[in-house]
C-alpha positions in Angstrom: -1.7 -54.3 162.8 -4.9 -53.4 164.7 -5.0 -56.9 166.4 -1.3 -56.7 167.3 -1.8 -53.2 168.7 -4.7 -54.4 170.8 -2.9 -57.4 172.1 0.1 -55.3 173.0 -2.1 -52.8 174.8 -3.7 -55.7 176.7 -0.3 -57.1 177.8 1.0 -53.7 178.8 -2.2 -53.0 180.9 -1.6 -56.2 182.9 -4.2 -58.6 181.4 -3.9 -62.1 182.7 -4.5 -65.3 180.8 -3.7 -66.2 177.2 -0.5 -64.1 177.0 1.9 -66.9 175.9 0.8 -67.3 172.3 0.3 -63.5 171.6 3.7 -62.7 173.2 5.4 -65.4 171.1 3.8 -64.1 167.9 4.5 -60.4 168.6 8.1 -61.2 169.6 8.6 -63.2 166.4 7.2 -60.4 164.4 9.5 -57.8 166.0 12.4 -60.2 165.4 11.5 -60.4 161.7 11.3 -56.6 161.5 14.7 -56.2 163.1 16.1 -58.8 160.7 14.8 -56.9 157.7 16.4 -53.7 159.0 19.7 -55.4 159.7 19.6 -57.1 156.3 19.8 -53.7 154.7 23.3 -53.3 156.1 24.8 -56.8 156.2 24.1 -60.1 154.5 21.8 -62.5 156.5 21.1 -66.1 155.6 17.6 -66.3 157.2 15.4 -64.6 159.7 14.8 -67.7 161.9 17.3 -66.8 164.7 16.1 -63.2 164.8 12.5 -64.4 165.1 13.5 -66.9 167.9 15.4 -64.3 169.8 12.6 -61.8 169.4 10.0 -64.2 170.7 12.3 -65.1 173.7 12.9 -61.5 174.5 9.3 -60.5 174.3 8.3 -63.5 176.5 11.0 -62.6 179.0 9.5 -59.2 179.4 5.9 -60.2 179.5 6.3 -63.3 181.7 9.1 -61.8 183.8 11.0 -65.1 183.5 13.9 -64.8 181.1 15.3 -68.4 181.5 11.9 -69.9 181.2 11.2 -67.8 178.0 14.5 -69.0 176.4 13.6 -72.6 177.3 10.1 -72.3 176.0 11.2 -70.9 172.7 13.7 -73.8 172.2 11.1 -76.3 173.3 8.2 -75.0 171.2 10.2 -74.9 168.0 12.3 -78.0 168.6 15.4 -76.0 167.8 19.0 -77.2 168.6 20.1 -76.4 172.2 23.2 -74.6 170.8 20.8 -71.8 169.9 20.4 -71.1 173.6 23.6 -69.1 173.5 22.5 -66.3 171.2 19.0 -66.4 172.5 20.1 -66.0 176.2 22.5 -63.2 175.1 19.5 -61.4 173.5 17.3 -62.0 176.5 20.0 -60.6 178.8 20.4 -57.5 176.7 16.6 -57.1 176.7 16.3 -57.4 180.4 19.2 -54.9 180.9 17.5 -52.5 178.6 14.2 -53.0 180.4 15.7 -52.3 183.8 17.4 -49.1 182.5 14.3 -47.8 180.9 11.5 -48.8 183.3 13.2 -48.9 186.7 15.2 -45.7 186.8 15.3 -44.0 190.2 
């Protein structure tokens, strides 16, 4: 928890270099946490899609490149390209949420 907090603090403060792997790991962890919360309400087969979507969403925010983030997640995990549809949907929602929260005028 301490390491994840420090990495997140470093990413938020604008640290350069070495952000890909920590962002991927933290996003996967957040996806797993969301999966566990949702699993309390509906039946879920496995957390893999939640973890991939979480990693892509976190990468999209930290790298400021949503399409690249989705492609990297599929490429790194050798997942089926059909998974791009839910991953891109999640990344789009994340970017919309980010723009509403952080760029309000």
